[in-house]
N, C-alpha and C positions, 0 to 999 in steps of 0.2 A: 695804965690805960693804955697805953702802949703795950702790953703785953696783953690786953684782951683781946686789943685787935689783930696782936697775931697772933692767938690764940683762935681767935672764930675765926678767919682767912687760912690756920691750918686745916681745922677742922671742916671746911664748906671744900678746899680742895683736893681734903681724903675723900667727901659723902660723893665727891663731884669724878674719880678718879670709880670711888668702888658701882658709881649710876653706870659710867663706859665702859665701866668694866663687863659691868652685869647685860648692857646692848642696850643700854639706857639712849641709846645716840642713836644705834642701827637704821637702818633707813627697808622696812616693811615694803620689799616688792610679792607680787604674788605674780600665778601663772593657772591655767586650767590646765592640767593634766591628768590619762589614764593612772588612778593610783588603786591599791585595794587589790584582794589576793590571803592576807596577813588568816591562819588560823588564830583568831582572839577567843579570852579564858577567860571567862566574866563573871561581876556580884550586878546583880540593877541594885540599881542606889538609887532613892526616894527622898529630896529632902536637901538643902541646903550642898550646893556641888562645893563652901569650904570642907570640906567633909572626905571628901573621894579618896583624900591622897593616904586615908589610916585606912581603907578600904584594899586598897590596892597591895602597901605592905602587908595587910590582913595574909593578901592572897599569893604576892607572893615568896612570902619565911612557909606558909604552910606549903607549897610545892616546892620547898626550895628542901627546907626539913620535916616536911610529910614524904614524899614521892617524889625527891633526888630528882630537881626540874628546876636549871634556874635559865632565867628568863631572866634579858638583858634590855626592853622597854615593854613600858608601862603606856598607858594609854588612860580617853576617858570621852567614849562619845558621849556628848551633850544636848540633848535632843528640847531643851525650849531657852528661851531667851531670857537669862533671871532679868529683865528692865521689863518685862512684861507679868511675867509668871513669879505665884509668890513663893519664897526663899520652899517652904514647907512638901511644895509642890513639883519641885521643879525634877527630871529627870533623865536620867543617866546608867548606862552602859559601865562598869571599869574594871579593869583588869590587866592583864597580862597577854605579852605576843610571845605566843609558842614558839618556836627558832628549831622547822624544819621537823617540825615532829611525826615521829611512824605510825603506821594503821594501829601499832600492838600500842606505845601510848596515846593514845587518841581513846582505842577500848580501858587503857585502864584511868584514862582519869575522865571519864565519860561518865561513873557512878555518880564521884562527887560533884561538878565541876558546873556548869553551864559552858559550853563549846561551839563557837558559830565560827563562820569565813567570813569573810566584811568580802562584799559585793566589788570586784575589780568595779569603775565605772567614771565617769565626770568632774573632778575635784575643782577646786579653786584655790591651789596649798604655796603655802608660805610657812618660813624655818624661822625659830631666833635660836638664838643662841642656846642653851645648855651647860649652866657653869655649879649650882647648889639648888637649891628649894626655892630659893628668895627669883631663880630663873621663871618660874612659873605665875610668879605674881606680877615679875615683868612685864613676862608676858601679854597678862594680860591686860596689865598696863600701855602697853604701846602693839600689840597687834588686834585688838578687836575695834577699838576707835577704827585703825587702818581700818579693816575688815569691814565695818560697815559705810562707811564711806565710800570702799570698793566700791559695794553692791549698792551701792544708793546715783551714782557714777556714771555707774556698767546699766544700770536698768536690769541690774538680775534679782530672782528668789528670793527672797527675807526667810520663804521657810523651810527646813533642814535640817537635820544638826547641822553640830562642831566637830570632832574630832582634833583629841592631842594627843599627836604621841611623845610620849619623853624617851628620847633615844637616848640611851643612859654614854653606851660607849662611841654615838657619833657626835654625842657632845653638841647634842644641837633639840630644840620641839621643833614639832612640823604639825602644823594644824593645817585642813583639809576642812574647806567646807562643801559638804552633799550640792551638790548642783541638779 
């Protein structure tokens, strides 16, 4: 019996350590900032948001292997609240952020890809650590409830998209709520 309790205690400690490492105890802080201006290369997606990672990866590898363009930040712009819209009708634009694209590169990519520059404007912004793919799920569990609470407490408009930027070199996920 004593061995079983020790095993349970060790497992609980390991799970708590993983939870902490992924940012589970991190306090989410919001600020209003002017942001945007990034050049986005993307595909539109309709359906369950859990499937967008495959689209981002597919585009990343197509850009890398076929176009010889490496991107370091992926993104998702999520237009619908999954608590209010059926999974099959959720809309998003997902893809990668082009780092300092030249006019020649944009001309090369335009025939095969959707490209646009994100409008510079005021956003409600928060950051969450990015350690691995599990960080995205942890961010969903931590950031969105805090975001909804912040919007309610500050009488902000619930409408508008939320953008997630997966900044791998910066080891963070940036959340931007359109105001």
